[in-house]
N, C-alpha and C positions, 0 to 999 in steps of 0.2 A: 504494500500500500504506500510506503514511503519512497519507493523507487530506488532502494539500495539494499545491499545484502545485510544479513544479520551481523556479519563480521564488521562491515563498514559502520553500521549503527553503533555497535559495541565500542569500536575504537573512537568514534566521535563523542559518545557519552563519556567515556573515560577521559578523553582529552579535555572536554569542557568542564567536567565536574569532579574528576578523580574517582568516580564510582562507576560500577558496571550498570548495564541497562536495567537489569532486574531491580537493583537497589534504587535507581532513580525512579522507576515506576512505583516501587513499594513506598518510597518516601512521599511521593505525590498522593498516592492512595491514602496514606496515613494522615497527611495534612488535610485532605478533603474529608476524611472520616471524622477527625477531631472537630472540624468546622461544623459539619452537619449535626453531629451529636450534641453540639452546644445549643441547638435550636429545639424547642419543645415539639415542634410538628414532625420531627424526624425520629423514627424508631430505628433500632438496630437492624431490623428486618428490611426497612426501606433503604437505609444506608448501604447495607450489604448488596441489595439488588442494584442500586444506583451505581455502585463501584464495580459491578460485574461479577460478584461472588455468586455461585450457583446455589449455595447453601448458607444459611445464617450461621450455622455452627462453624463452618470454615472461616467465615469472617470473624467470628468471636475468637477463635484460636489464633488467627493472624494478628488481630488487634492486641490480644493479651500477650502474645509473644513479643511484640514490638513496643508496647506501651507499658506493660506490667499490670494492667487493669483490664477487667472485662468491659465491654461497651457500657453495660448498665452501671458498673462502679464508676467509670469515667464520667458518665452523665450525672450521677449523683454528686460526685466530687465537684464538677463544674457548677452545679446548682448551688452547692454549699458555699463555693467561693463567690458566687454572684449575689448571695443574700447579705 
C-alpha cells in the first residue's frame, strides 16, 4: 500500500526514529488508546475495535503489557487524577 518493501519501510522507520516499524506502530496505538480511554464515551471494547484488535482480550493484554495497567484500571486512574 505504501509503494515500498517491508525492508525499505523498516530501514526508514529506524533511520527516522531509532525504532523498528512494529515499535513505532505499537507506540502510536498506545498513544491513541490512552487518549481515547480518557474520554467517558469510549469503552475498552470500542477502543480495541477502533485500533484494529480483533478481540478485546488481546487489546487488554497488549495494553497491560505496555502500560502496566488494564484498560479499566487506567481509566479509573485517569478519572481519579481529573477529580
